[in-house]
C-alpha positions as a printed NumPy array, in Angstrom:
array([[-31.65 , 282.824,  -4.56 ],
       [-31.208, 283.638,  -8.219],
       [-31.849, 281.347, -11.148],
       [-28.809, 279.71 , -12.676],
       [-28.572, 279.778, -16.437],
       [-26.646, 277.24 , -18.435],
       [-25.287, 278.667, -21.649],
       [-23.953, 276.678, -24.544],
       [-25.989, 273.493, -24.122],
       [-27.542, 273.887, -27.556],
       [-24.105, 274.132, -29.126],
       [-22.983, 271.02 , -27.234],
       [-26.008, 269.025, -28.368],
       [-25.538, 270.083, -31.984],
       [-21.859, 269.049, -31.708],
       [-22.973, 265.62 , -30.43 ],
       [-25.353, 265.35 , -33.36 ],
       [-22.55 , 266.176, -35.806],
       [-20.333, 263.531, -34.216],
       [-23.078, 260.91 , -34.47 ],
       [-22.156, 260.148, -38.058],
       [-24.12 , 262.952, -39.659],
       [-27.519, 261.525, -38.779],
       [-30.065, 263.514, -36.835],
       [-30.31 , 262.516, -33.19 ],
       [-33.435, 263.741, -31.448],
       [-34.967, 263.215, -28.066],
       [-32.238, 264.564, -25.813],
       [-29.472, 262.953, -23.848],
       [-31.161, 259.578, -23.463],
       [-31.408, 259.177, -27.232],
       [-27.743, 260.112, -27.677],
       [-26.736, 257.669, -24.934],
       [-28.857, 254.844, -26.402],
       [-27.305, 255.497, -29.809],
       [-23.826, 255.31 , -28.284],
       [-24.671, 252.027, -26.547],
       [-25.96 , 250.68 , -29.854],
       [-22.684, 251.579, -31.54 ],
       [-20.689, 249.846, -28.792],
       [-22.832, 246.744, -29.221],
       [-22.284, 246.897, -32.984],
       [-18.514, 247.091, -32.519],
       [-18.6  , 244.11 , -30.173],
       [-20.524, 242.17 , -32.816],
       [-17.88 , 243.057, -35.397],
       [-15.178, 241.821, -33.   ],
       [-17.006, 238.509, -32.549],
       [-17.327, 238.218, -36.318],
       [-13.589, 238.871, -36.686],
       [-12.803, 236.164, -34.13 ],
       [-15.001, 233.654, -35.945],
       [-13.314, 234.509, -39.248],
       [ -9.909, 234.153, -37.582],
       [-10.848, 230.689, -36.327],
       [-11.65 , 229.671, -39.887],
       [ -8.36 , 230.984, -41.3  ],
       [ -9.166, 234.688, -41.608],
       [ -6.919, 237.729, -41.32 ],
       [ -5.292, 238.191, -37.896],
       [ -4.878, 241.951, -38.187],
       [ -8.551, 242.563, -38.968],
       [ -9.587, 240.503, -35.936],
       [ -7.176, 242.374, -33.659],
       [ -8.292, 245.767, -34.966],
       [-11.96 , 244.886, -34.45 ],
       [-11.259, 243.627, -30.926],
       [ -9.306, 246.768, -30.006],
       [-12.045, 249.036, -31.37 ],
       [-14.634, 247.159, -29.317],
       [-12.443, 247.299, -26.218],
       [-11.763, 251.02 , -26.538],
       [-15.401, 251.901, -27.168],
       [-16.442, 249.82 , -24.14 ],
       [-13.848, 251.552, -21.959],
       [-15.11 , 254.953, -23.083],
       [-18.695, 253.93 , -22.304],
       [-17.665, 252.779, -18.808],
       [-15.85 , 256.068, -18.172],
       [-18.89 , 258.068, -19.295],
       [-21.026, 256.012, -16.921],
       [-18.565, 256.657, -14.091],
       [-18.617, 260.394, -14.775],
       [-22.42 , 260.397, -14.825],
       [-22.55 , 258.56 , -11.499],
       [-20.053, 260.992,  -9.997],
       [-22.113, 263.948, -11.226],
       [-25.312, 262.392,  -9.842],
       [-23.681, 261.787,  -6.443],
       [-22.424, 265.378,  -6.4  ],
       [-25.892, 266.704,  -7.176],
       [-27.406, 264.538,  -4.449],
       [-24.951, 266.033,  -1.913],
       [-26.028, 269.579,  -2.803],
       [-28.101, 271.377,  -0.255],
       [-31.056, 273.388,  -1.41 ]])
């Protein structure tokens, strides 16, 4: 059996680092995933803040925008989790 080589991972990781807001992300996939979860949590906090401001007479559009951003980021996180679970299950079915 020959060794499989995976080409282009370095380019993919550097692309993830560029998309992380210009800050350096180190430590591999787990660090990137933790950073993404932190951003989702931050967006959910902003949505809660928008709702509280709306309850005290704040701007409706800002609250709706914050809630939609939080919802979309959460949906993306769930889909990434689903894809990771599918990939893990596929790897576990592989015979060696």
